[in-house]
C-alpha positions in Angstrom: 169.1 -60.4 -13.2 168.0 -62.2 -16.3 169.2 -60.6 -19.6 167.4 -61.5 -22.8 169.8 -59.9 -25.3 170.6 -61.5 -28.5 173.9 -61.2 -30.4 172.1 -60.2 -33.7 170.1 -57.3 -32.2 170.9 -53.6 -33.0 173.1 -51.8 -30.4 170.3 -49.3 -29.7 168.0 -52.2 -28.9 170.6 -53.7 -26.6 170.9 -50.4 -24.7 167.2 -50.1 -24.6 166.8 -53.6 -23.1 169.5 -53.0 -20.5 168.2 -49.6 -19.6 164.7 -51.0 -19.2 166.0 -53.8 -16.9 167.9 -51.3 -14.8 164.9 -49.0 -14.4 162.7 -52.0 -13.4 165.2 -53.1 -10.8 165.5 -49.6 -9.4 161.8 -49.2 -9.3 161.4 -52.5 -7.4 164.0 -51.4 -4.9 162.3 -48.1 -4.3 158.9 -49.8 -3.9 160.4 -52.2 -1.3 162.0 -49.4 0.6 158.8 -47.5 0.7 156.9 -50.6 2.0 159.5 -51.1 4.7 159.2 -47.5 5.8 155.4 -47.8 6.1 155.8 -51.0 8.2 158.3 -49.2 10.5 155.8 -46.3 10.8 153.0 -48.6 11.9 155.2 -50.5 14.3 156.6 -47.3 15.9 153.1 -45.8 16.2 152.0 -48.9 18.1 155.1 -48.5 20.3 154.1 -44.9 21.0 150.5 -45.9 22.0 152.0 -48.6 24.3 154.1 -45.9 25.9 150.9 -43.7 26.5 149.3 -46.8 28.0 152.2 -47.2 30.4 151.9 -43.6 31.5 148.2 -44.0 32.2 149.0 -47.1 34.3 151.3 -45.1 36.6 154.5 -46.4 35.0 155.5 -42.9 34.1 159.3 -43.4 33.5 158.8 -46.5 31.3 155.9 -44.9 29.5 157.8 -41.7 28.8 160.8 -43.6 27.4 158.6 -45.8 25.2 156.5 -43.0 23.9 159.5 -40.9 23.1 161.2 -43.8 21.3 158.0 -44.5 19.3 157.5 -40.9 18.4 161.1 -40.3 17.3 161.0 -43.5 15.2 157.7 -42.5 13.7 159.0 -39.1 12.6 162.2 -40.6 11.1 160.3 -43.3 9.3 157.8 -40.8 8.0 160.6 -38.6 6.5 162.2 -41.7 5.0 158.8 -42.8 3.5 158.2 -39.4 2.0 161.7 -39.5 0.5 161.1 -42.9 -1.0 157.7 -41.8 -2.3 159.3 -38.9 -4.2 161.9 -41.3 -5.6 159.2 -43.7 -6.7 157.4 -40.8 -8.4 160.6 -39.8 -10.1 161.2 -43.4 -11.2 157.7 -43.7 -12.6 158.2 -40.4 -14.6 161.5 -41.8 -16.0 159.8 -45.0 -17.0 157.0 -43.1 -18.6 159.4 -40.8 -20.5 161.4 -43.8 -21.6 158.3 -45.7 -22.9 157.1 -42.5 -24.7 160.6 -42.2 -26.3 160.5 -45.8 -27.4 157.0 -45.4 -28.9 158.2 -42.4 -30.9 161.3 -44.2 -32.0 159.1 -47.1 -33.3 156.9 -44.6 -35.2 159.8 -43.0 -37.1 161.1 -45.4 -39.7 164.9 -46.0 -39.8 166.6 -45.1 -43.1 167.8 -48.1 -45.0 171.4 -48.3 -46.1 171.8 -47.8 -49.8 173.6 -50.5 -51.8 177.2 -49.7 -52.8 177.4 -47.9 -56.2 179.4 -49.8 -58.8 181.8 -47.6 -60.8 180.9 -47.3 -64.5 
């Protein structure tokens, strides 16, 4: 993970950069998990159809096992994909809230420190 933090930046900016990088990495991971789940769903659905084809070609035992395996895998992968979809939506909401917060922070000027007062 590449970090582009400078030693002269403000601590809030450092935290903001790190938090943004973490959110981006988590978002990438959730997207990949969702894509893997969709691939597994497609593969297991094909497996289920192959099982049905085996049943129709009078290979009932092999067809039943293949169809059952495809069906169970499809159900499990669909649940996993739905879970990852919810996580992805939550991550997107977090990113959006974070960006809104950053925009508001930029709009509000920071008070400048007053110079020290010299005693009379």
